[in-house]
C-alpha positions in Angstrom: -10.0 -11.3 13.5 -16.7 -9.3 15.6 -19.2 -9.6 18.2 -20.8 -11.9 20.8 -24.4 -12.7 20.2 -26.2 -11.4 23.2 -28.3 -14.5 23.9 -25.9 -17.3 23.1 -22.6 -15.8 24.0 -21.2 -16.7 20.6 -18.1 -14.9 19.6 -18.7 -13.5 16.1 -15.1 -12.3 15.9 -14.2 -16.0 15.9 -16.6 -17.7 13.5 -16.4 -21.3 14.7 -19.4 -22.4 12.6 -17.3 -21.7 9.5 -15.4 -24.9 10.4 -18.3 -27.3 10.0 -16.8 -28.4 6.7 -13.5 -30.2 6.4 -10.9 -28.3 8.4 -7.5 -27.2 7.2 -5.6 -27.6 10.5 -2.7 -25.4 9.4 -5.1 -22.5 8.5 -7.0 -22.9 11.7 -3.8 -22.8 13.7 -2.6 -19.7 11.9 -6.0 -18.0 12.4 -6.0 -18.8 16.1 -2.5 -17.3 16.6 -3.3 -14.2 14.5 -6.6 -13.7 16.4 -4.8 -13.7 19.8 -2.0 -11.5 18.5 -4.2 -8.9 17.1 -7.2 -9.1 19.5 -5.8 -9.9 22.9 -2.2 -8.6 22.6 -2.8 -5.7 20.2 0.6 -6.4 18.6 2.0 -3.4 16.7 3.2 -5.8 14.0 2.0 -9.2 12.8 3.4 -11.1 9.7 1.7 -13.2 7.1 3.0 -15.5 4.4 1.2 -15.6 1.1 1.8 -17.2 -2.3 1.4 -15.6 -5.7 0.6 -18.2 -8.3 -1.4 -18.2 -11.6 -1.8 -14.4 -11.4 -3.4 -14.5 -7.9 -2.5 -14.1 -4.3 -3.3 -17.3 -2.5 -3.7 -18.5 1.1 -0.7 -20.9 1.3 -2.6 -23.5 3.3 -6.0 -23.6 1.6 -4.7 -22.6 -1.9 -7.7 -20.3 -2.2 -7.3 -16.9 -3.8 -7.7 -13.7 -1.8 -10.0 -12.4 -4.6 -12.4 -15.3 -4.1 -12.4 -14.8 -0.4 -13.1 -11.1 -0.8 -15.9 -11.9 -3.3 -17.4 -14.3 -0.9 -17.3 -11.7 1.9 -19.3 -9.3 -0.3 -21.9 -12.0 -1.0 -22.4 -12.8 2.7 -22.7 -9.1 3.6 -25.4 -8.7 0.9 -27.3 -11.7 2.4 -27.2 -10.0 5.8 -28.4 -6.7 4.3 -25.2 -5.0 5.4 -23.2 -2.4 3.5 -20.5 -3.7 1.1 -18.6 -0.5 0.0 -15.7 -1.4 2.2 -15.6 -5.0 1.0 -15.8 -3.9 -2.6 -12.8 -1.7 -2.1 -10.9 -4.6 -0.6 -11.7 -6.8 -3.5 -10.6 -4.0 -5.9 -7.4 -3.6 -3.9 -6.6 -7.3 -4.1 -7.3 -7.3 -7.9 -5.0 -4.4 -8.4 -2.3 -6.1 -6.2 -2.7 -9.3 -8.3 -2.1 -7.2 -11.5 0.9 -5.4 -10.2 2.5 -8.6 -8.8 2.4 -10.2 -12.3 5.5 -8.1 -13.3 7.0 -7.6 -9.8 10.6 -8.8 -9.2 12.4 -10.1 -6.1 12.9 -7.4 -3.6 10.1 -5.2 -4.7 8.1 -3.5 -2.0 4.3 -3.6 -1.3 2.6 -0.7 0.4 -1.1 -1.0 1.1 -3.0 1.3 3.6 -6.2 0.5 5.3 -7.5 3.4 7.5 -10.4 2.7 9.9 -13.9 2.9 8.6 -16.9 4.7 9.9 -17.6 4.3 13.6 -21.3 3.7 12.6 -20.0 0.6 10.8 -18.3 -0.6 13.9 -14.6 0.4 13.2 -12.3 1.6 15.9 -9.9 4.6 15.8 -6.9 2.9 14.3 -6.0 1.3 11.0 -3.2 -0.7 9.3 -0.3 -0.2 6.9 0.7 -3.3 5.1 4.4 -3.5 4.3 5.3 -6.4 2.0 8.3 -7.9 0.1 8.2 -9.9 -3.1 10.3 -13.1 -3.0 12.1 -15.0 -5.8 10.3 -16.9 -8.5 8.6 -16.8 -11.9 5.7 -19.2 -11.9 5.3 -18.8 -8.1 6.4 -16.0 -5.7 6.5 -16.1 -2.0 5.0 -12.9 -0.6 5.6 -11.7 3.0 3.3 -9.1 4.4 3.6 -7.3 7.8 0.5 -5.6 9.2 1.5 -2.5 11.1 -1.1 -1.1 13.4 -1.2 2.7 13.4 -3.4 4.9 15.5 -5.6 7.7 14.3 -8.4 8.5 11.8 -7.0 11.6 10.2 -6.9 10.9 6.4 -4.5 13.8 5.9 -1.9 12.0 8.0 -2.5 8.8 6.0 -2.0 10.8 2.8 1.3 12.1 4.1 2.4 8.6 5.1 1.4 7.2 1.6 3.5 9.9 -0.1 6.5 9.4 2.1 6.4 5.6 1.4 5.5 5.6 -2.3 6.5 9.1 -3.5 3.0 9.4 -4.9 1.1 12.5 -3.8 -2.6 11.7 -3.0 -5.5 13.6 -1.5 -7.8 10.7 -0.8 -10.9 11.7 1.1 -12.2 8.3 2.3 -10.6 5.1 3.5 -11.8 3.1 0.6 -9.6 5.0 -1.9 -6.6 3.9 0.1 -7.8 0.3 0.3 -8.5 0.1 -3.5 -5.0 1.4 -4.4 -2.1 -0.7 -3.1 1.3 -0.1 -4.6 4.1 -2.3 -5.6 7.4 -0.3 -5.7 10.5 -1.3 -7.6 12.5 0.1 -4.7 13.8 -2.3 -2.0 12.3 -0.2 0.8 13.9 -1.1 4.2 11.6 -1.9 7.1 13.4 0.7 9.2 12.5 3.4 6.8 8.8 2.4 6.9 8.8 2.4 10.7 10.4 5.9 10.7 8.0 7.3 8.1 5.0 5.9 10.0 6.4 7.3 13.2 6.7 10.8 11.8 3.2 10.7 10.2 1.0 8.4 12.2 2.9 8.1 15.5 3.8 4.5 15.1 6.1 2.9 17.8 7.2 -0.7 17.7 7.1 -2.7 20.9 9.6 -5.6 21.0 8.7 -6.5 24.6 5.1 -7.1 23.6 6.2 -9.3 20.8 8.5 -11.3 23.1 5.7 -11.7 25.6 3.4 -12.9 22.9 5.9 -15.5 21.6 6.4 -16.8 25.1 2.7 -17.2 25.6 2.1 -18.9 22.3 5.0 -21.3 23.1 3.0 -22.5 26.1 -0.3 -22.5 24.2 1.0 -24.6 21.3 -0.2 -28.0 22.6 -3.5 -26.5 23.5 -3.9 -25.0 20.0 -3.1 -28.4 18.6 -5.8 -29.9 20.8 -8.3 -27.4 19.4 -7.5 -28.1 15.8 -8.1 -31.8 16.6 -11.4 -31.4 18.4 -12.7 -28.9 15.8 -13.3 -31.9 13.5 -15.9 -33.6 15.6 -17.0 -31.4 18.5 -20.4 -29.6 18.6 -20.5 -25.9 18.3 -21.1 -25.4 22.0 -18.1 -27.6 22.8 -15.9 -25.7 20.4 -17.1 -22.4 21.9 -16.1 -23.6 25.4 -12.8 -24.8 24.1 -12.0 -21.6 22.4 -13.0 -19.5 25.4 -10.7 -21.7 27.5 -7.9 -21.1 25.1 -8.5 -17.3 25.1 -8.9 -17.0 28.8 -5.8 -19.0 29.5 -3.8 -16.9 27.1 -5.0 -13.8 29.1 -4.0 -15.5 32.3 -0.5 -16.2 31.0 -0.2 -12.7 29.7 -1.1 -11.3 33.1 1.4 -13.6 34.9 4.1 -12.5 32.6 3.4 -8.8 33.2 3.2 -9.2 37.0 6.2 -11.5 37.5 8.3 -10.2 34.6 10.1 -13.5 34.6 9.3 -15.9 31.8 11.5 -18.6 33.3 9.2 -18.7 36.4 5.8 -18.7 34.9 6.5 -20.7 31.8 8.5 -23.4 33.5 5.5 -23.8 35.9 3.0 -24.0 33.1 5.1 -26.5 31.1 5.6 -28.8 34.1 1.8 -29.0 34.6 1.4 -30.2 31.0 -2.2 -28.9 30.7 -4.4 -30.2 27.9 -7.3 -28.2 26.6 -9.9 -30.4 28.2 -8.3 -29.8 31.6 -9.0 -26.1 31.3 -12.7 -26.1 30.3 -14.1 -26.1 33.8 -12.1 -23.1 35.1 -11.6 -21.2 31.8 -14.5 -22.1 29.6 -16.6 -19.0 30.4 -17.1 -16.0 28.2 -13.9 -13.9 28.1 -13.8 -10.2 29.1 -15.4 -7.9 26.6 -12.6 -6.0 25.0 -12.8 -4.2 21.6 -9.9 -4.8 19.3 -8.7 -5.0 15.8 -9.9 -8.5 15.1 -13.5 -7.7 16.1 -15.2 -7.3 19.5 -17.0 -9.3 22.1 -20.0 -6.9 22.1 -22.4 -6.3 19.3 -22.3 -3.1 17.3 -18.7 -2.6 18.3 -15.4 -2.4 16.4 -14.8 -4.2 13.2 -11.4 -5.2 11.7 -9.4 -2.8 9.6 -6.9 -5.6 9.0 -7.8 -6.9 5.5 -5.9 -10.2 6.0 -7.6 -11.0 9.4 -10.9 -10.0 8.0 -10.6 -12.5 5.1 -9.5 -15.3 7.4 -11.9 -18.1 8.4 -12.0 -16.8 12.0 -13.2 -13.4 10.8 -15.8 -14.4 8.3 -18.5 -11.8 8.1 -21.3 -14.4 8.2 -23.7 -13.8 11.0 -25.8 -16.9 10.2 -25.0 -20.6 10.1 -26.0 -21.3 6.5 -25.9 -25.1 6.8 -27.3 -26.7 3.7 -27.6 -23.4 1.9 -23.8 -23.4 1.3 -22.4 -25.6 -1.4 -19.6 -25.7 -4.0 -20.1 -25.5 -7.7 -18.9 -28.7 -9.5 -17.9 -26.5 -12.5 -15.7 -23.7 -11.0 -15.3 -25.0 -7.4 -16.4 -21.8 -5.8 -18.8 -21.6 -2.9 -22.4 -20.6 -3.5 -24.8 -19.5 -0.7 -28.4 -19.9 -1.5 -30.5 -17.0 -0.2 -32.9 -18.0 2.6 -36.2 -19.4 1.3 -35.1 -19.0 -2.3 -33.8 -21.2 -5.1 -31.0 -20.6 -7.6 -30.7 -22.2 -11.1 -27.1 -21.1 -11.9 -23.8 -20.8 -10.2 -23.4 -17.3 -8.6 -19.9 -17.1 -10.0 -19.6 -18.9 -13.4 -23.3 -19.1 -14.2 -23.0 -22.9 -14.7 -26.4 -24.6 -15.0 -24.8 -27.6 -13.1 -25.8 -25.7 -10.0 -29.6 -25.8 -9.3 -31.3 -26.0 -5.9 
């Protein structure tokens, strides 16, 4: 899941330049679908699959720890001279979750709350409650997480919701306290109870029709998404931008058709019969999409920023605002990415301090 640069029209909520390295197609596909679900459909719920292995939560496709991804986001924010207090809290929350999951058992429940940040930092007026379940396993556990969008900025209501869900009374006075303190409960908390609790405290209402609409649109978009994951390996940044704009605008077109005709058999059979490929859409749909602020970012500068921690850590929602090019490289010792500050040299790895990194 932040902005379009005014001069180039580049969509910063979808950081295409992050894919200049070798692309993990499965991750790219997941990021695209999550982007559309959160940003263009404003889904009340969106689910993620993670892996817990070697004491760390991992992205199941890239096999990269969320802690490393959060650490990297802090570094890029520092390079851009932006605040990092929110990102530091996210990293602390991930570290706490890693620690708690070491002793978690199958059926245990994860509760993690992320209220919106300051409007001056670009956040909107809604946040997320993450509801997760621990799967079976000792050396490796499958973790399912559902991001539940909740409206409102009143921290008192978030405190009430936290107490109803965890039985822990809190009086947190800023969003970062919630973010830094996820909980893993030994109770097998049902999803229905979570929905009810959030409805009573934060006004949450699920929307199954919106979910069905989204699934129908993604079904049609699947071959186009596959096209994008293919061209992202070789296309120029400008070509990828046009392709992504085409994908996004066509998704909006299908969404509008669905809402107006209220008959998925009509609009989706028509679309499937035409057998569009992504290159067929660029001429009519390759323009900059409508500017709409959303949970995965925004198409206008200085607008909303994601409160969804998982989207924020995804490749598409990288916080980089520059294309670092040859300033970005991996340490041969620890394998983690270093970003050399502009016009400066480094003599040691920024993560493990290895002297094998010098540039």
